[in-house]
C-alpha positions as CSV (number, residue, x, y, z in Angstrom):
1,M,16.8,12.0,16.1
2,R,18.5,10.6,13.2
3,A,19.7,7.4,12.5
4,K,23.3,6.8,11.5
5,P,24.6,5.2,8.4
6,F,26.5,3.0,10.6
7,L,23.4,1.8,12.0
8,I,21.3,1.3,9.0
9,G,24.7,-1.1,8.8
10,L,24.0,-2.9,11.8
11,L,20.3,-3.6,10.6
12,L,21.5,-5.2,7.6
13,T,23.4,-7.5,9.3
14,G,20.9,-8.2,12.1
15,L,22.7,-6.8,14.7
16,S,20.5,-4.7,17.5
17,L,20.8,-1.6,19.6
18,V,19.8,-0.3,22.3
19,L,16.8,2.5,23.0
20,P,17.8,5.0,25.9
21,A,16.4,4.2,28.9
22,Q,15.0,7.7,29.5
23,A,11.6,8.5,27.8
24,V,7.7,9.2,28.2
25,T,6.5,5.7,27.1
26,F,2.8,5.3,26.1
27,Q,2.3,1.1,26.6
28,T,-1.3,-0.6,27.1
29,R,-1.0,-2.3,30.6
30,M,-0.9,-6.0,29.6
31,E,-4.1,-6.6,31.4
32,N,-6.1,-4.5,29.0
33,V,-4.3,-5.5,25.4
34,S,-6.7,-6.4,22.6
35,W,-6.4,-6.7,18.8
36,D,-9.3,-5.8,17.0
37,V,-9.6,-7.3,13.2
38,T,-12.3,-5.2,10.7
39,G,-12.7,-5.3,7.5
40,D,-14.2,-5.6,4.2
41,Q,-13.5,-6.1,0.2
42,F,-11.5,-3.3,0.0
43,E,-8.9,-3.6,3.2
44,C,-8.6,-5.4,6.2
45,R,-7.3,-3.6,9.8
46,L,-5.8,-5.0,12.5
47,S,-5.7,-2.4,15.2
48,Q,-4.4,-2.0,19.2
49,T,-5.3,0.7,21.0
50,I,-2.6,2.7,23.0
51,E,-3.8,3.5,26.2
52,G,-3.2,8.0,26.8
53,Y,-2.0,7.5,23.4
54,G,-4.1,6.7,20.2
55,E,-4.0,3.8,17.9
56,A,-1.4,1.3,16.2
57,V,-3.3,0.1,13.0
58,F,-2.1,-2.5,10.1
59,V,-3.5,-2.0,7.0
60,R,-3.9,-4.4,3.6
61,R,-5.5,-2.8,1.1
62,A,-6.8,-5.1,-2.1
63,G,-4.1,-6.0,-4.1
64,E,-0.9,-4.5,-1.9
65,R,0.6,-6.0,1.3
66,P,0.4,-4.6,5.0
67,T,1.4,-1.2,6.0
68,F,1.9,0.2,9.6
69,R,-0.1,3.9,10.6
70,L,0.2,5.2,14.3
71,N,-2.5,7.7,15.0
72,A,-2.8,9.8,17.5
73,L,-5.5,11.8,19.8
74,H,-2.9,14.3,20.8
75,N,0.4,13.9,19.6
76,P,3.3,14.9,21.9
77,M,5.9,14.1,19.1
78,S,7.8,16.8,17.7
79,P,7.4,16.5,13.6
80,G,10.6,15.2,11.8
81,Q,12.3,11.4,11.1
82,A,11.0,8.6,14.5
83,Q,13.1,5.8,15.0
84,V,11.2,2.6,14.5
85,W,12.3,-0.7,16.9
86,N,11.2,-3.5,17.8
87,E,11.9,-3.8,21.3
88,A,12.4,-7.0,23.8
89,P,9.6,-7.2,26.4
90,L,11.1,-7.0,29.7
91,W,10.9,-10.8,30.9
92,R,13.4,-11.3,27.9
93,P,16.4,-9.5,29.4
94,G,19.7,-9.7,27.1
95,T,17.9,-9.0,23.9
96,N,18.5,-5.8,22.4
97,A,16.2,-3.8,20.3
98,Q,16.6,-3.9,16.4
99,L,15.8,-1.1,14.1
100,V,13.6,-1.5,12.1
101,G,13.7,1.6,9.9
102,Q,13.0,5.4,10.4
103,A,9.2,7.4,9.5
104,Q,8.4,11.1,9.4
105,V,6.4,11.9,12.1
106,R,3.7,14.4,11.2
107,E,1.0,16.8,12.8
108,G,-2.8,15.9,12.7
109,S,-4.4,12.5,13.9
110,L,-2.3,10.7,11.6
111,V,0.9,10.4,12.9
112,M,3.0,8.3,10.6
113,T,2.8,5.4,8.1
114,L,5.2,3.2,7.4
115,P,5.9,1.0,3.8
116,E,5.3,-2.6,3.2
117,Q,9.0,-3.5,3.9
118,P,9.4,-2.4,7.5
119,T,6.0,-3.2,8.5
120,A,6.9,-6.9,7.5
121,R,9.7,-6.4,10.1
122,L,7.1,-5.4,12.7
123,L,4.7,-7.9,11.9
124,A,7.5,-10.5,12.2
125,G,8.9,-9.2,15.4
126,L,5.3,-9.3,17.2
127,S,5.3,-13.4,16.1
128,A,8.2,-13.5,17.8
129,G,7.3,-11.7,20.6
130,L,8.9,-8.4,20.2
131,L,6.8,-5.4,20.7
132,P,7.1,-2.7,18.3
133,T,8.1,0.7,19.1
134,V,8.3,4.3,17.8
135,Q,10.5,7.1,19.2
136,R,10.5,10.8,18.8
137,S,11.9,14.3,20.7
138,S,8.7,15.5,22.3
139,W,7.2,19.1,21.4
140,G,8.4,20.6,24.9
141,N,11.9,18.8,25.6
142,A,14.1,17.9,22.8
143,Q,16.2,15.9,25.6
144,E,13.1,13.7,26.6
145,P,11.8,11.1,23.8
146,V,8.6,10.2,23.7
147,R,8.3,6.6,23.2
148,V,4.9,4.6,21.5
149,V,5.0,0.6,22.5
150,V,2.8,-1.6,20.2
151,S,2.0,-5.0,22.8
152,S,2.4,-8.7,21.4
153,V,0.3,-9.8,24.0
154,G,-3.1,-12.2,21.8
155,Y,-1.2,-11.2,18.7
156,N,-0.8,-14.8,17.1
157,D,-4.6,-15.1,17.4
158,A,-5.0,-11.8,16.0
159,W,-2.8,-12.3,13.1
160,E,-5.0,-15.6,12.0
161,R,-7.9,-13.4,12.1
162,F,-6.3,-10.7,10.2
163,R,-5.1,-13.2,7.6
164,S,-8.8,-15.1,7.5
165,C,-9.7,-11.4,6.4
166,F,-7.3,-11.3,3.3
167,A,-9.3,-14.1,1.5
168,G,-12.1,-11.7,1.0
169,L,-10.4,-8.7,-0.7
170,L,-10.6,-7.5,-4.2
171,P,-7.6,-8.9,-6.5
172,M,-7.0,-4.6,-7.0
173,N,-8.0,-1.4,-5.1
174,F,-9.2,1.7,-6.8
175,D,-5.8,3.4,-6.9
176,Q,-4.5,0.4,-9.1
177,V,-7.7,-0.3,-11.3
178,S,-7.5,3.4,-12.4
179,N,-4.0,2.9,-13.6
180,S,-4.8,-0.7,-15.3
181,V,-3.3,-0.7,-18.8
182,I,-4.1,-3.5,-21.2
183,S,-1.3,-4.3,-23.7
184,F,-1.9,-5.5,-27.3
185,A,0.2,-7.6,-29.7
186,S,1.6,-6.3,-32.8
187,G,-0.7,-5.1,-35.3
188,G,-3.3,-6.6,-33.5
189,S,-6.8,-5.3,-31.6
190,Q,-7.4,-8.5,-29.7
191,L,-7.4,-9.0,-26.3
192,T,-4.8,-11.5,-24.8
193,G,-5.4,-14.1,-21.9
194,E,-2.9,-11.5,-19.6
195,A,-5.5,-8.5,-20.9
196,R,-8.4,-10.5,-19.8
197,T,-7.2,-11.2,-16.4
198,V,-6.5,-7.4,-16.0
199,L,-10.3,-6.7,-17.4
200,D,-11.7,-9.4,-14.8
201,A,-9.5,-7.6,-11.8
202,V,-11.4,-4.4,-13.3
203,L,-14.8,-6.0,-13.7
204,A,-14.5,-7.1,-9.7
205,Y,-13.9,-3.7,-8.2
206,F,-16.5,-2.2,-10.6
207,K,-18.9,-5.0,-9.0
208,A,-18.2,-4.2,-5.6
209,D,-17.9,-0.1,-6.1
210,D,-21.1,1.4,-6.1
211,Q,-19.3,4.9,-6.3
212,I,-17.7,4.6,-10.1
213,K,-19.6,6.9,-12.4
214,G,-17.4,6.7,-15.4
215,I,-14.3,5.0,-16.8
216,Q,-12.4,6.7,-19.6
217,L,-10.2,4.4,-22.3
218,D,-7.4,6.0,-24.1
219,G,-5.8,3.7,-26.8
220,H,-2.5,4.1,-28.4
221,S,-0.1,2.2,-31.0
222,D,3.6,2.0,-31.4
223,N,5.1,4.0,-34.5
224,Q,5.1,0.9,-37.0
225,G,2.8,1.9,-39.6
226,N,1.0,4.9,-41.1
227,R,-0.3,7.6,-38.5
228,L,-4.0,7.2,-39.7
229,D,-3.5,3.4,-39.8
230,N,-2.4,3.6,-36.3
231,R,-4.9,6.4,-35.0
232,E,-7.5,3.8,-36.0
233,L,-5.9,0.9,-34.4
234,S,-5.8,2.6,-31.2
235,R,-9.5,3.2,-31.8
236,Q,-10.3,-0.5,-32.3
237,R,-8.3,-1.4,-29.2
238,A,-10.5,0.8,-27.0
239,L,-13.4,-0.6,-28.4
240,A,-12.2,-3.9,-27.6
241,V,-11.3,-3.0,-24.1
242,Q,-15.2,-1.5,-23.8
243,S,-16.9,-4.5,-25.3
244,Y,-15.2,-7.0,-23.3
245,L,-16.6,-5.3,-20.0
246,V,-19.7,-4.3,-21.7
247,E,-20.3,-7.4,-22.3
248,R,-19.9,-8.6,-18.6
249,G,-22.3,-5.9,-17.3
250,V,-20.8,-2.2,-17.2
251,P,-23.3,-0.1,-18.3
252,E,-22.2,1.4,-21.9
253,D,-23.0,4.6,-21.1
254,L,-20.1,5.5,-18.4
255,F,-17.7,4.7,-21.1
256,T,-15.3,7.8,-22.5
257,I,-12.9,6.6,-25.6
258,R,-10.2,8.8,-27.1
259,F,-7.6,7.0,-29.5
260,H,-4.3,9.1,-30.1
261,G,-2.5,6.1,-32.1
262,E,1.4,7.1,-31.8
263,R,1.2,10.6,-30.3
264,Y,1.7,9.6,-26.7
265,P,4.7,7.1,-26.4
266,V,5.5,6.0,-22.8
267,A,8.5,4.1,-24.1
268,N,11.3,4.2,-27.0
269,N,9.9,3.1,-30.4
270,R,13.1,2.0,-31.2
271,T,13.2,-1.1,-29.3
272,A,10.9,-4.0,-29.1
273,D,10.1,-4.0,-25.8
274,G,9.6,-0.3,-25.8
275,R,7.0,-0.8,-29.0
276,A,5.4,-3.4,-26.8
277,Q,4.9,-0.9,-24.0
278,N,3.2,1.8,-26.8
279,R,0.8,-0.6,-27.8
280,R,-1.7,-0.5,-24.8
281,V,-4.7,0.9,-23.6
282,G,-5.0,3.3,-20.4
283,L,-7.7,2.7,-18.0
284,R,-9.0,5.0,-15.8
285,L,-12.4,4.9,-13.0
286,D,-13.7,8.5,-12.0
287,R,-15.9,8.4,-8.7
288,E,-18.7,10.2,-7.4
């Protein structure tokens, strides 16, 4: 079912809503609830098994905030928009469910994912003793919705373990490193302090991931000056990035260097801000 615009308004104003009473509900019995925390340098996971359904997982990747995933062994929900709520437990009568947002239910074992903002609302709800709840119509009967409920039993202790895992995360994940941009001052090829900070995060990731088989550097310039000088300047910038990384242990034979001068701007060269964006080296990692 779809939330009407006025429902979103209720959410934004902090009002609450009531879930339909008739639904097929999957929820782990209180005495069987357990939270599992696992992680490494790349991501931390906080998960709860949902009896008869699958698993609810909060995932925090390096360089990002937590997101929520719902996994199913056999998913009885039909594809489409699901409602996501923070529901009050039975021992808190008079407290209505609060709408968190919507998410797309898909076929397959990964039923749905929630981005960072609604996930933060689910985590806040758990901290307050509320129950994250996903609701969607079933395959066999559109009038009989399916509800999956995550228990808050034992959550606070689990959250502390989950948060402790964050300290070991790398500053950036693979996707972020592979879209790194190193900026330069006008007419220069010297690395700034900000550029070194970005490259230090790239180094930390490179040392942690043994599947990196190549690093591509693309040098660029703005359109100030003549084209031949700009092309050489873009080459010097790419070489400056390579030298910084090689001096800190990255094998030189992993690099592919290209330099383009002013040919591929990402912003308008008519403005100072645009030219600053165009003075750059793009860095991309290749995995095995």
